[in-house]
C-alpha positions as CSV (number, residue, x, y, z in Angstrom):
1,M,0.0,0.0,0.0
2,S,1.3,3.5,-0.9
3,N,1.9,6.2,1.7
4,D,1.1,8.9,-0.8
5,N,-2.1,9.7,1.1
6,Q,-0.6,10.0,4.6
7,I,-1.7,12.9,6.6
8,P,1.2,15.1,7.8
9,K,2.2,14.8,11.5
10,E,1.6,18.5,12.0
11,T,-2.0,18.2,10.8
12,L,-2.6,15.2,13.0
13,D,-1.2,17.0,16.0
14,L,-3.5,20.0,15.3
15,W,-6.5,17.7,15.0
16,K,-5.5,16.1,18.3
17,A,-5.3,19.5,19.9
18,Y,-8.7,20.5,18.4
19,S,-10.3,17.4,19.8
20,E,-9.4,18.2,23.5
21,K,-11.8,20.5,25.3
22,K,-9.0,21.8,27.5
23,N,-7.7,23.7,24.5
24,W,-11.0,25.7,24.1
25,R,-12.6,28.6,26.0
26,I,-15.6,30.9,25.6
27,T,-15.3,34.7,25.9
28,Q,-18.0,37.4,25.8
29,L,-17.6,40.1,23.2
30,P,-18.5,43.7,23.7
31,N,-21.6,43.2,21.4
32,G,-22.9,40.6,23.9
33,Y,-22.1,37.6,21.7
34,Y,-20.0,34.7,22.9
35,Q,-17.0,33.5,21.0
36,A,-15.5,30.0,21.0
37,E,-11.7,30.3,21.0
38,F,-9.0,27.7,20.5
39,K,-5.6,28.0,22.1
40,D,-2.9,28.0,19.4
41,D,0.5,28.0,21.1
42,D,0.2,30.9,23.6
43,D,-2.5,32.8,21.5
44,W,-6.3,32.3,21.5
45,K,-7.9,32.3,18.1
46,G,-11.6,33.1,17.7
47,I,-13.3,30.3,15.9
48,T,-17.1,31.0,16.0
49,R,-19.6,33.3,17.6
50,R,-22.9,32.4,19.1
51,E,-25.7,34.3,20.9
52,T,-25.5,32.2,24.1
53,V,-22.9,30.5,26.2
54,K,-24.8,27.2,25.6
55,G,-24.7,27.8,21.8
56,A,-20.9,28.5,22.0
57,E,-20.3,25.3,24.0
58,K,-22.4,23.2,21.6
59,A,-20.2,24.6,18.7
60,I,-17.1,23.6,20.6
61,D,-18.5,20.1,21.3
62,A,-19.4,19.7,17.6
63,S,-15.9,20.7,16.6
64,I,-14.4,18.3,19.0
65,E,-16.5,15.4,17.7
66,H,-15.6,16.4,14.1
67,Y,-11.9,16.2,14.8
68,Q,-12.2,13.0,16.8
69,R,-13.9,11.5,13.7
70,K,-11.1,12.8,11.4
71,L,-8.5,11.2,13.7
72,K,-10.3,7.9,13.7
73,L,-10.5,7.9,9.9
74,A,-6.8,8.8,9.7
75,E,-6.0,5.5,11.4
76,G,-6.8,3.8,8.1
77,P,-9.4,1.3,6.8
78,V,-11.3,-0.8,9.3
79,V,-12.5,-4.3,8.4
80,V,-16.2,-4.4,8.9
81,K,-17.0,-7.7,7.3
82,T,-15.2,-10.7,5.9
83,F,-16.4,-13.6,3.7
84,E,-15.6,-17.2,3.5
């Protein structure tokens, strides 16, 4: 099997970081909206804005699930059925 489709280690490391809730936070903006932020090295990057804290946390949880799925798929094919 060829390794041409391998995902770079830097990308996998970023996906791992995105999939851990400890790397996220929610801040309230001056306009009253809440921003989900991701810690990138020592800086916080705004990712998405929502009207409520609950909405911002749901967005974070959805992002975490998304990157966990990507990491699982990056492990390679999984045998789901064999035949005799």
